[in-house]
C-alpha positions in Angstrom: 0.0 0.0 0.0 1.4 3.4 -0.9 1.9 6.1 1.6 0.0 9.3 1.8 1.6 12.2 0.0 2.2 15.5 1.7 -0.2 18.2 0.5 1.3 20.4 -2.3 -1.5 22.9 -2.6 -4.8 23.8 -1.0 -7.9 22.2 -2.5 -11.4 21.8 -1.3 -13.2 18.5 -2.1 -17.0 18.3 -1.8 -18.8 15.2 -0.9 -22.4 14.9 -2.1 -24.2 14.4 1.2 -27.8 13.8 0.2 -27.6 10.2 1.5 -25.1 7.3 1.5 -21.7 6.8 3.1 -20.5 10.4 2.8 -18.9 10.4 6.3 -16.6 7.6 5.5 -15.3 9.5 2.5 -14.8 12.6 4.6 -12.7 10.6 7.1 -10.6 9.1 4.3 -10.0 12.4 2.6 -9.0 14.0 5.9 -5.9 11.9 5.8 -4.6 13.8 2.7 -4.5 17.3 4.1 -7.4 18.6 2.0 -10.4 20.6 3.0 -13.7 18.7 2.7 -17.2 20.0 2.7 -20.6 18.2 2.6 -22.6 19.3 -0.4 -26.3 19.4 0.1 -27.3 22.4 -2.1 -26.5 23.1 -5.7 -24.9 26.5 -5.0 -22.2 24.7 -2.9 -20.7 23.2 -6.0 -19.3 26.6 -6.9 -17.0 26.5 -3.9 -15.3 23.0 -4.5 -12.4 21.9 -6.7 -13.6 18.3 -6.9 -16.5 16.2 -5.9 -17.1 12.7 -4.5 -20.5 11.1 -5.3 -20.7 8.3 -2.6 -22.5 5.0 -2.5 -26.2 4.7 -1.5 -29.4 4.2 -3.4 -29.2 5.8 -6.9 -32.9 6.2 -7.3 -33.0 8.0 -3.9 -30.2 10.3 -5.1 -32.2 11.1 -8.2 -35.3 12.1 -6.1 -33.2 14.6 -4.1 -31.4 15.9 -7.2 -34.7 16.7 -9.0 -35.4 19.5 -6.6 -34.3 23.1 -7.1 -32.3 22.5 -10.3 -29.7 20.3 -8.5 -29.5 17.7 -11.2 -28.6 20.3 -13.9 -26.0 21.9 -11.7 -24.4 18.6 -10.9 -24.4 17.5 -14.5 -22.6 20.7 -15.5 -20.1 20.2 -12.7 -19.2 16.6 -13.4 -18.6 17.4 -17.1 -16.1 20.1 -16.1 -14.4 19.3 -12.9 -12.8 16.2 -11.2 -15.5 13.9 -9.9 -15.1 10.5 -8.2 -18.2 8.2 -8.0 -18.3 5.0 -5.9 -21.0 2.3 -6.2 -24.2 4.4 -6.7 -22.0 7.3 -7.7 -20.7 5.3 -10.6 -24.3 4.6 -11.6 -25.1 8.3 -11.6 -22.0 9.2 -13.7 -22.6 6.5 -16.3 -23.7 7.3 -19.8 -26.2 4.4 -19.7 -27.9 2.5 -16.8 -29.7 -0.9 -17.1 -31.3 -3.3 -14.8 -33.6 -1.3 -14.9 -32.9 1.8 -17.0 -32.8 5.1 -15.2 -31.8 8.7 -15.6 -28.1 9.5 -15.2 -25.6 12.4 -15.5 -24.2 10.8 -18.8 -20.6 11.9 -18.1 -18.7 8.6 -18.0 -18.7 6.5 -21.2 -19.8 3.3 -19.6 -22.9 1.1 -19.4 -23.7 0.1 -15.8 -26.0 -2.7 -14.5 -27.5 -1.9 -11.2 -27.3 -4.4 -8.2 -25.5 -6.9 -10.5 -23.7 -8.8 -7.7 -26.7 -9.7 -5.6 -28.4 -8.4 -2.5 -27.0 -7.0 0.7 -26.2 -10.5 2.1 -24.1 -11.1 -1.0 -21.7 -8.3 0.1 -18.0 -9.3 0.3 -14.4 -8.1 0.5 -12.1 -9.2 -2.3 -8.5 -8.7 -3.4 -7.8 -8.0 -7.1 -4.8 -7.0 -9.2 -4.7 -3.3 -10.2 -2.7 -1.0 -12.4 -2.1 1.2 -9.3 1.3 0.7 -7.8 1.5 -1.3 -4.6 0.1 -4.8 -5.3 -3.4 -6.2 -5.1 -6.3 -3.8 -4.2 -8.8 -4.5 -1.5 -12.4 -4.0 -2.8 -15.5 -3.9 -0.5 -18.7 -4.7 -2.4 -22.1 -3.9 -1.1 -25.0 -4.4 -3.6 -22.5 -3.4 -6.2 -23.2 -2.5 -9.8 -21.3 -4.1 -12.8 -19.8 -2.1 -15.6 -20.9 -3.9 -18.8 -19.3 -1.7 -21.4 -16.5 0.9 -21.5 -15.8 3.4 -24.2 -12.5 3.8 -26.0 -11.5 6.7 -23.8 -12.1 4.8 -20.5 -9.0 3.3 -18.8 -9.7 0.2 -16.7 -7.5 0.2 -13.6 -8.9 -2.9 -11.9 -11.4 -5.8 -12.6 -13.5 -8.4 -11.0 -14.1 -11.6 -13.0 -13.4 -9.8 -16.2 -15.6 -6.8 -15.5 -14.1 -3.3 -14.8 -14.4 -2.2 -11.2 -12.2 0.9 -11.2 -12.1 3.1 -14.2 -10.8 6.5 -15.2 -11.8 8.9 -18.0 -10.0 12.2 -18.1 -11.1 14.1 -14.9 -13.6 11.3 -13.9 -12.8 8.4 -11.6 -15.3 5.6 -10.7 -15.4 2.5 -8.6 -18.1 -0.1 -8.4 -16.8 -1.0 -4.8 -16.4 1.1 -1.6 -12.7 2.2 -1.2 -13.8 4.5 1.7 -14.5 1.3 3.7 -11.0 -0.1 3.2 -7.6 0.8 4.9 -6.1 1.0 1.4 -5.7 4.7 0.6 -4.6 4.4 -3.0 -7.9 5.1 -4.8 -8.6 8.3 -2.8 -4.9 9.3 -3.3 -5.4 9.0 -7.1 -8.4 11.3 -6.9 -6.8 13.8 -4.6 -3.8 14.0 -7.0 -6.2 14.5 -9.9 -7.9 17.4 -8.1 -4.5 19.0 -7.2 -3.4 18.7 -10.8 -6.6 20.3 -12.1 -6.2 23.2 -9.6 -2.6 23.8 -10.6 
């Protein structure tokens, strides 16, 4: 596991806090010397350099986002600034959602199948090879989606049984698992580095 880099510039990372495991992301990000803020209103997006969309229930997220123009503001943000989606966050970022189909932000060139790995009692922790330095990556799965298709511009950084689980496309990062529930800091480090690079 790689160490945590010293901060090389002040950045503020927002965490969409409408529901889901946003507190776990905040605790993880606090280890990197960045400022975090919980985003509950669309106008708060103007004050952050990057955004985490956490796990939770994607349909519930959509209900919250349909109020006060939040969906449109979020869609504009994720197309322009560094954004990291985990589990339900990956579903929201996807270009296409199936199982069943639903509205999404259509930013990440992937097709995602909801709840593809079973129910809550099918949750598990796995180790898998990754392109990130430092050896196998711990992946915590809770009612996880599956990425069925990736576009040509999407880089696959880790897989589970041949399906992508960690992908990157320009300023976007997405994981079908929950890196915030692991002691492995590398995925969040990757995102923090991307935000710092974008700010510089």
